[in-house]
N, C-alpha and C positions, 0 to 999 in steps of 0.2 A: 367187216361188220355189215351184215346185210339186213338184219332186222332192227326195228326201232328199239331204243333202250330207255330206261327210266332215268330220273335225275340223279339217283344214287350212283348208278353205273357211269353216267356222264361225269360225275365228280371224280370217280376213280380213274377214268381214262384221261381226263384233262389235268388232274391235280388242282382243280379249283373247287373250294368248298361249296356246299349246297347253298348257303345263304348268299354268297357272292354271285353264284350262277343266277339265282332268282333276281338279285339286284340288277345284274347285267341284262336280264330279260325284260324286267319291268321298266327300269329307268332309262336304259340305253337302247332297247330294241335290237340287241345283237342277234337274237335268235327268235324264231316263231315256231314253237313246237306244235306238232299235231296232238290230237287227243285220242285216248283209248275209248272203248265203249263205256267204260266206267268213269270217264272224265279225267283220267290221269295224263299228265304231260308225257309225250313220247318224242325222242330225239333221234335224228338221223346221222349217218356217217358224215354228211356235210356240216351238220351242227358241231360235231366233234372237231372236225378239221378247222372250222372257223374259230372256235373257242381256243384251240391250241395256238393258232396264229395270233389271236388277240392277246392271249396270255404272254407270248413271247414279245410282242410289240410293246405292250404296257411295261413289261420288265425292262425293255430297252429305252424307255423314256417317252413313248407316245402317249398322248392324252386320249381318254375314252371318246371325247367329243370328235376327235379326228377320225375315229374308226367306225362310228355309227353309219350304217347304210352302205358300207363298202362291200363289194363282192369278195369272194375268196381270192380271185385273181388280183383284185386291187390290193388286198392285204399282203399278198405275196410280193407285190411290187414295192411295198414299204420295208420289206426285210433288207437288212444290210447285205451288200454284195459278198462280204466275207464275215465270218463270225468274229466277235471280239476276241482278241488274243491276250490272255493274261500274261503277266511278267514271266511266270515259269514257262508257259508255252512258247513265248517269244524267245526266251533263252535257248530252249531246246531246238527250236527252228533254226536259230543262228548257228548253233553248234552242228546241227545236221548239215546245213549248207557249207559250213567250213570243212566238215569231213569230206563232202563231195569235192570241194575245191582242192583239198589236199590228197585226193585219190585214196582216202583212208577207208577202205571197204569194211574192215573189221570194226573200226570206231563207229562207222555209219550203222552197222548192225547192232552194236551195243546200245546206241542211243534209241534206235527204233524199238528194241525190246523194252527199254524203259518206258517209251511212249505207250505201247500197248498194255503194259503191266500196270501203269500208274494213272493214266488219264481216262476220263469217261469215254465211252466208245465213239460218240460223234466227234468229240474233240480230238481223240486219237487219230481218227481217219482224216480229219482236217489237217493236222500236223503232218501226217504221213503223205497226204496228197501234195502239200506244199513242197515236201522234200523230193518227191518223185518229179514234180514239175521243174524243180531246180536242176535235177539230173538231166532232164530233157533240154532245158535252156543251155546248160553248159555243153552238151553234146552238139546242139545246133550252132553254138558259137565256136566250135572247134577246140574248146578247152578240155574236153574229154574225148578220148579215143573210143572206138566202138567196143574194144575189149573192156575198158573201165565201165562204160555204160551198161554192158551186159552183166558184169560182175556186181555192180551196185543194184541193178534190177533183180538179179537172182537172189541177192542178200535180202532185199525187201520182200520178195516172194517167200523166202524161207521163214522170215520173221512173222509175217502175217499168217502163214500156214500153221506155224507153231502156236500162235495165239488162238487161232480157231480150234486147233486140236485140244488146247487146254480147256476150252469151253464145252466141247462136245459131250463129255460125260454127263453134264447137267441138262442136256437137251430134253425137252418135254413137250414142245409145241409142234404143230403140224409141219411136215417137210417142205422146204423151199428149195427149188432147183436153180442153179446158176450156170450160165454158158455164154460164150460168144459164138457168132455164126460164121460159117464159111471160111473166108480168108482173113477174118479179124483175129489177130494173134495177141492183141494187147489185153492182158487179164489182170493187171495190178489194181485197176479200179474195181473190177468184178470181185476180186478177193476182199477188198475193203467192204463192199456191200455184204459179202458172206459173213465177215466178222461181225457186222452190226446185227445181222439176223441171228447169228449164234449167240451174241450177247443178250438177245431177247429170249433165248431159250429154244430157238427153232432147230429141228434136225435139218441137216444140209444134204442135198444131193448135188455134188459139185462135178459138173461135166467138163468144165474148163474151156479152153480156147479152141476155136476152129471146128465146131460141130456142124455137120450138114443138117439143114433144117428138117428134112423128113425123118432122119434118124433121131434127131433131138425130140421131135414130137412123139415118135414111137417110144423112145426110152423114158421120157418124162411121164408118159401115160402109164407105162409098165411100172414105174416107180411110185405111182399114185401120189404125185406131188400136189400140194395145195396151191402152189404159185410157181410160175416160171419167171425168172429175172434174167434178161439178157443185156449185155453191154455192147454199145456200138460207138467206138471211138472215131472211126472213119466211115464215110459213105463210100463204099467200094465201087469200082468202075463196072460198067455194063449192066447196071440195074440189078445186080445180084442181091443186094440187101432188100430191095422191094420184093423180089421174088421169094426170098427166104421168109419174109414176114407173112406173105400170103400163104406159103406152105405151112407155117406154124399155126396160123389162124385156122386153117382147114383141118390140120392133123391132130390138134390138141382138143380134148373134150371141152365143150362150150362153157362148163362151169369152172374151168381153171383159168384164173387171170394171168395175163402176160404183161409184165412191166419192163420198160426199156429205159436203161440209164444212158442218156445221150445229151449232147449239146444241141442247141437250136440249129446250128449250121449243118450238123450231120444229117438231120431229118428234113432239111428245108425243102427238098424236091421230092419227098416221099409221101405217099398216101398211106397213113398208118391205119390199119384195121380198127374198127370202132371199139372193140373190147380191150385194145392195148392202151396202157397208161404210160405216158412219158414222165420219167422222174428226173428232176433237174439237179438235185443235190442229195447228200446223205441225210441231212436233217429231214427233208421231205420223205425220203425212203423210210426212215425210222418211224415218222408219224403215221405213214400209211400202213406199215406193218402193225403198229399198235391198234389202229382203227379197225383193220381188217380181221385180226386174229385174237384180240384180247377181249372180245365181247362174250 
């Protein structure tokens, strides 16, 4: 969302009715809109993000008085580290973990298919992420062999890919590209992001893992993507990730945003080009997609 919007569109994007928005503005000073030449209130992408965060925090039990005057960064700090897990979600997570512990690859796949078919997209990828992290823990502990770890990961990849394919016929929004760079081979998180984008109606250009930066810039440009999303699980040795980010920044048209899904530790020693946005979790990713493309 690059241009200002009116209060009706703000209400549509945030799911907060107009009268409540006016109350939040007048009584609590949560937003300070600009004005059009004709005196109408105009709202920015930052206003949308702030209000979506406030809505989530109020629903989670925070009082409006606590949120007044806080920056977007402050509001994000108040978000729970993990989303609330309902009883159904908790049961599915436990069953997925048990399937991993039992080396039951087929049962693991059946449960994941249920997750992606039955739960809201952000909840589904949260449950999926927990299951994948459990696979990683058990492998590190020596309770899974490399063969079982590969089979479970392959099953997860197949399930998410099938879920994305089921959404593809309804795609109507601008294309979003997904890739990992260079020697980065971990793509399960990348696939989860692609699923969220597909659930919002975006066409996907899925380059997958291990793309050379210069080739990715050229191919994404040729595909006329509206956004490039890359996943960085590890900071690779020799400064290669830093070089790849520079090549991407130089090679992709300036009006194409680049978002990076990564943990703080991965990017700690990197200088991220100014136009690149670091995404911390799937809920933020979904919010930003809505703000950027639903105006």
